[in-house]
N, C-alpha and C positions, 0 to 999 in steps of 0.2 A: 673626625668630621667637625667642621666649623659650623656652629649654630647659625651664623650669619648666612650660610649657604644652604641651610636645610629647607627643602620644599615643604610647605605646609604652614598655615597661619594659626597662631594661638590667640585666644581672646577671652575676656573675663565673663561676659554675659552668658547665662545659661539659656540655650534655645528653648523657646516656649513649648515646642511639641515633644520634648524629651520626657518620657514617663519614668525612666530609670536612670540612675546616676552614671552607669557605664556609657550609655548613649551620649549623655551630655558631655562627659569628660573626654570621650574619644573624639568628639567634634571640636570641643574647645581646645584640646591639646594638639590639634593638627595631625591626627592619626588617620582620619578618613573624611570623605566628602559625600554628601547626598547627591545621587544622580537621578534616581527615580524611585517610585514606590517599592521599598524593599530592596533597593539596589544601591551599592556604595562603591566608590573607588578608594583604594588604599594608598595613603601617602607613604614615603620611605620609612618613617618610624614604625608604622604598623606592619609594613612588609617585612621589616627586620624581625619583629615579634613573631609573625605567622611563619616565617622561614625557620626560626628556631624551634617552634612547636612541631613543624613538619619534620625537622631533623631528629628531634626526640622520638617521634613516632616511627620514623624510618629505622632508627637503631633498634627499637624494640621489636618491630616487625621482622627485621632481618635476623634478629637473635633467635626467633622461633621459626627460622627457615622460610620466611616470606620472600617472594620474588616480585620486584616492582615491575608493573606493566603500565600501559596507558590505553584507555578505551576512548572511542570517539564521543564527542559531545552530541553530535547529530547521529541518530540511529534510524535505520529503515523500520517502518511500522511493522513489517513482516516478522521481525524478531519478537516484538511485543505481542503480535497475534499468535505466534507459536506458544508463548507462555500463557495466553489467555488474558493478559493484563491490559491489552490495548483498549478494550471496551470496559473492563471492570474498574479500572482506575478512573477517578473523577477528573474534574477540571484542573487539578494540580499538574497533570501531564499536558505539556504543550504539544499539540498535534498540528502539522502543517504539510502542505504540498510543495514540492520543488518545481522548477520550471518545466519539468517533463510530466508533471501531474502525479508523481509518485508520492505516497504518504510517508511522512517521517515524523519523528518525535525528538524533543530535546531531552537528553538523558538526565533524569533526576535521581536515578538509582541504576545500577548496572548489572543486575543478576543475569539478565538475558545476554548481555555482551560478554560476560565472563564465561557462560556456558558455550556460547558460539566460538569463543577464542580457543577453547581447549578440547572440544568434543571429538575432533579428529585425532588430536595428539594423544589423548588419554583413553585409548581403546583396549589397553591391556592392564591387568591388575598390577603389573610391575611398575607402572608409572605413579602409583598411589603410595601414600597420601602426598598432597602438595597444597600450597597456598599461594595465591597471587593477590597483589594489592596495588592500588593506584592512589595518587593524590591528584584530584581533578576538579575543575570548575564545573558546576552544575546549575541547572535552573529548575525551580519548582514554583509554579504559579500559585503561591500561597495567597489564600483569600484575605488574611488579616496580618500583614507584616507589622511588627511592633518592636520597640525596645532596641533600635539600632541593629546591630549584628546578631542579636539573640534570636530574632525570627525574621528572616529575609527571604527573598525570592531567588536571588543569585548568590551562590556560596561555593566555598572550596571545601571539599570533603576527602577524607581518607576512607576508602572502603576496601575491604578485603574479603576474599571468597576462598574457602577451603573445600577440598574434595576428598572423599574417603570411601573405602570399600565396606565399611560397617558402621553401625551406630556406636559400637564400643569405641572404635577409633576416633569418631567425631567427638564423643564425650571426653576423651583424653585431650584432644587438641583444643576443644572448647575451654577446658580448664587452663591450658597454657595461655590462651588468648585472654581469659578472664584475669589471670595474674599479670600478664603484660600490660593490660589496660590500667590496672591499679598502679603499676610502676610509672606509666606515662603521666598520669595525673599527679603523682607524687613528684616526679622530676619537673613537671611544669609549675610546681609551687602550690598546688591545691590538694594536699593529702586528705582534706576533709570530704572529698567526693565519696559518695556512698553508692552501693549497688542496690537496685530494687527489682523485684519481679515485674514484668511488663507484659503488655499485649502485643502480639506480633503484627497486628494490623495488616496492611496490604502486602507486607513482606512474606507472610505465611510462616509455616513452621509451628513447632509445638513449644520449645523452650526458648525463652528470651529474657534478657536482663538489660536494664538501662542504668547508666552511670549518672547520678544526680548530684549537682552542687546545691545544697540547701541554702536558700536565700529568699527573703521576702519579695524580691523582684522576680522570682520564678513564675513561670506560667503553668507549671504542672503541679497537681496536688499529690503529695506523697503520704501514704498511710504507714504509720510507724507504731510499733509496740515497744515501749521502753523496758517492759518487763522481760521479754524473751528475744528481742532483736528482730522480730518480723518486720519486713519492709516491702512495700509494693507501690507501684503507680496506682492511682485511683482507678484507672481504666481496668486494671487486672485484679484489684483487691477483692478478695472473697468477703461477702457480707454475712455476718452471723447475727441472727435476731432471735431473742426469746420473748415471746409475747405473753401478756396477761390475758388469759383465755376469756375472762369475764363470764357473764351469765347468759345462757342460751335463751333467746326470745322468739316470739312468733314473727314471721316475715310479714311486713306490712308495707304497702305502697302509700306514701304520704305526700301531700302537696307541699312543695317548697318554692313558692313563686319568686322568680327573679334571683334565685340562689344558684349561681353557676360556678362558684369556686368553693373549695373545701372550707375555707374560712367562713364564707357566707352561710353554707349549709350547717356547719357545726354551731355557729352562733344562733341560727334560726331554730335549730332543734335542741339547742343546749346540750350538745353531745361532745365527747372528747375526740380530738383529732387522732388520737392513738387507736381509735376504733372506727376510723373512716377509710374508705377505699377510693383512691384518686386515680383517674384515668388520664394518661398522657398519650396523645394520638400521633402516629407517624404514617407515612406512606412508603411503599417500596419504590425504589427508583425505576425498576424494570417495568412495572405495570400500574403504578399508583394505587395498588390495593392497600386498604387501610390495615394498619397493625396497631393494636392498642395495648399499652403496657399498664397494668394495674398494680399500684404500689400503695403501701400504707400512707395516710395523708401527710405525715411528717417526713417522708423520704423523697428523694429525687431519683429519676431514672438515669441509669448509667447507659448512655447510648451505645458505647462500644460493646458492652456485654449484650445488649439487645440485638445489635447488628450481627454479632457473631452467632447468636441463637437463630435469628431469622435466616442467616446464611447469605445475605446480600446487603447492598447499600440501602439506606433508608433516609428519609428527610422529614422534617416537621410537616404535619398535615395541614392542608387547607380544606375546611369543611364548609360545604354550601347547603342551602335549604333542600336541594335535590338529592343529597347523599343519604346513605342508610344510617348514619350516625347523627345523634342529636347533641350538638355541642353543649357542654355544661351539664349534661344529664346522662352520661354514658356509664353503664355498669355491666358486670359480667353475667348477671341473671337475665334471661331472655335476650341474650346478645344476638345481633343480626348475623345471619349465616353468610352474608356477602363479605364480611370482614373476619379477621382472626385476632385472637387476644392471648396474652400471657399473664399469669399470676405470679407476682414476686413473692419470695420467701418471707418478706416482711408482713404478709397477710396470714401466714400459716398459724393455725391454732386459735384464731380469734372467733368466738362463738356468735358474736352479734355485731355485724358491721353496718355502717351507713354507706350506701352506694347509689349511683345513678340508676334510674328506672328505665332508661332508654325511651323516655317520654317527656315531652316538654313540660317543665314545671313540677316534676315529681322525682322523688328519691325513695329507695327502700330503706327501712330500718329492720334490724333483726336478721340480716342476711348471714347465713352460716354456709360458707362455701362448700364444706364437706357434705353437708346435709342437702343443700339446695341445687348443687351442680353435679353433673355426671363426670366421672373420670378426671377428677381434680389433679392437676400436676403443677407443682411449684418450681419456679426457676429463679436463679439469682440474676436480677436485672436492675438492682438498685445500687446507689452510691453508699459507700461506708460513711458513717457519721463520727464526728468527734465524740470521744467517750464510749465508742462502740465496743463490741466484744471481739477480741483478737481471735482470728481463725486458727492460730497456731497453738497458743497457750490457754485460750478460753477465758482469760481475764478481761474485765471491762476496763481496758487500758489503752485504747487506740487514741493516738493524736494525729492530727493532719497538719503537715507543713508544706511550704511552697519550695519548689526546686526548679533548676534549669537542667534539662537533659543535655549532657556534653558528650555522650557516647552511647552506643548500643551494640549488643551482640545477639545473634539469633541462631538457633539450630533450624535450618530450613528443611532438612530431610531431603526427600526426592521431589519436592514440589516442582522445581524447574527442570531437573534432569529428565523427569518423566514426560512433562508436557513438551519439552524440546528434543525428546528422543536422544538423549546422551546416554550411551551404553559402554560397558567394558566387559571383557571376557575374563572370568576368574581362572584360578589354577586348575579347575576341573572342566574348563571349557564351557561353563554356563554363562549366559549373558545376564548382566545385572545393571541396575541404575545406580550411579554414585550418589552418596549422601553428602549434602552440602552444609556448610556453616557460613555465616555472613557477619562482618564486624566493621562498624563505622564510627568515625569521629569527625565532627564538624570543626574545621580549623578556626574560622573566624568567630564562630559561636564560643569556642573554648577561650579565645583571646578576650572576647567581651565579658565572658563569665568570670574570668580571672580578674579583670578590671572591676567587675561588680563586687567581687569578694575582697579584693586588695586595693582599697582606696581610702582616702580621708576627704575632708571637705575641700582640700586644695587641689587634689589630682590623684592619679593612679600611684600605687606603690608596687611596681612590678617586681616579681621574684627575679633574682639575678639570672636564673637559667633561661629566661625568655625575654628579659629586658632589652629594649632596643640598643642600649649601650650599657656598659658596666660601670663607667665612671663619668661624672659630669663636672667639668672644671668651670668655675665662675671666676673670671678675671675682673674684679672691681677696679675701676680706674685704669682701663687699658691705655690711657694717655700718659700714665706714669711709667717711666722707662724701667725702673727696677721691678715694678709689679708685672709689667708685660713680659720682661725677660724671664722672670721666675716662672710665670704661668706657661710661657712657651717651652721652657726647658722641661718642665714637668710633663707637659703634653707630649712632647717628642720622646721623652724617656719611656713613658707608659706605652706609646704606640710601638716603639722598638721592642718592647717586651711582649707584644702581641695582645695587649689589653685594649678593649673597645672603649673609645673615649669620644664624648661629644664635648666640644670646647666652645664656650661662650666668651668671646673677646670683643663683643660689640661695645660701642661707646654709648651706653644706655644707663638709666637709673638702676640702682641695686634692687629696688622693689620690683621693677619689671623683670629683671634678670632672675630673681628668686621665684617670682610667679611663674615664669616660663619653665624654670627647672622643676617646680612642683607639678606642672601640667604634663611634662614629659615623663616624670616619675622614675628616673634612673636611680638605682639603689645606693650608689656611693656618690657623695658630693664633696668637691674640694673647693674651698673659697680662698682665693689669693687676693689680698688687699693691702694697701699701704699700712693700715693699722696693724694687721697681723705681722707684716714684715718688720715692723719696729721691734717686735720681739723675736725676729728671725724664725717665724712659724707660719704655717698655713692651717686653716680650720678644716677638719675632715668630719663629715657627718654622714649618717645614713638617712635615706628618705623616710624610713619609719620612725625616725627621731630616737631610736634606741641607743645610738652612739653619737657623741659629740666630743671631739678631742682637738686640742691645739698640739700640732706635731712640728718639730723642727724641720726646716726646709730640706736639710740634707738627709733626713730620715723619712721624708714624706712618701717617696716612691715605694720604699720597702714596706711602710705601714699600709699603704693602699693595696699592695699585692697580697699581704697577709690577710687584710680584711676581706678582700675579694675571695680568697681561698676559704676563709671562715664562712662566708655566706653560702658558697657552693657546698661546703661540708654540712651545713645545717639542713639543706635540702636533701643531700645524700643520706643523712641520718634517718630521714623518714623512710627512704627506700630500704635501708638496712633493717630498720625496725620492722617493716612489713615482711621482709624476708624471714626474720626470726619468728614472727607470728605464724607464718604459713609453713614452716619447716616441720 
């Protein structure tokens, strides 16, 4: 490929609205172009990268007996009504009517389509187990797209669905997919991807894991214990709290004028935030009934945990003067019957709390939940904190890091096969529901995440397994006959050997040529110039600057081939090392 003919413009200036480096570099390098909010077109360079990622995934899915299929982008609403998700999923799901007035959706996930595809086929136990997968374009009406392709509305996804006749069989296959995903990320050049326990969310199911690339640019909070290796997404992380009980005191209702925040109340009463009870108010989406989460004053509510306990979608409350709650003065003692509340484990054991009195301008002091309330039940609805107690080893060793989710796997169980009435007959003639697993990887997000992890101040440093090209030839002074002839000969020789080459023979300044090469990020660079040819050599470097050699012209092609194989072998070594660890 001649760089002069490559579609996509490269430029120096960082776009003002780019909050992460990968977004800026992929725009500056001519990889993608903004179309609309959370929507991008891919230029040829990025399409070559995403195609290679797709092929890595296909090989691994095929290796565990996956069969590639393709589901529609547009699905009739009736399928989602069968599963119960047509109404339960929020505004992320795009719903519309066709010209005949029939309800449809844009598929942002395809569990329903997978069940619909195979429920007639798989009516006998002899058909099981099996796995189907697709690589498909999807649309999710994301409320807050950000960071280029890291969080978008339209995206390409590999999603797979496995079907089994027992939980034991699903467990075995889940482990196969777990290992296959690790190999995928190693082959893509990011072996540092880790797995964490996660919340299943709208997907449903009981067991789920996310694959996270740890980076400050990540949008997810990852809870990690360096002592025992515990790892979890913040949404699913179990909170462990050991409180200082303090001294039991008499319950008193005291005036706290104008004190509506925990900070104001504690300052006014000269009390410790660690013995305060904070109210965070939500409403159910279904009927707007108030749900109040009470947590210790220094903790934050984990909305995912709360939603799972409530059993339906919730939203931040809007409290008016006519409502049963008194904003700023809400507490669990004498709580209004019209609403419901939950007590977080962070309050357990404290003998004397400060809490709202459900009366304008007043708080209680000396509140003892076990003494003053009936049927006290604590639940885990708070976020884990830095330096917290590990739920696995019990040490006070929790750290919180940022990460980008690049893949996820779920054990769905019979959530979809039951609601959509997919059945099979076993060897005894009994009818059962198949057990499902679900396995997803965002293609564009993975490409952007690799760029976020593998770059310097000048541009991406693509791993050779997914790089748009393997070799980048820079012909300095293409107007010089000998230089052009040497560069052309090397280009044609490498192409004939099946090596992917981008060739820059433009009549442009060296600085611009090198700047473009940095922005494209090809792992091997070959510089052919009159100066080097005076010594009958070409300069061969790697994009990560680990190698820089002057190589005789007649040996250059052989050196490049060996270097290429070496870079592939380095990535393969991570795969082999992982195999040894898991044997």
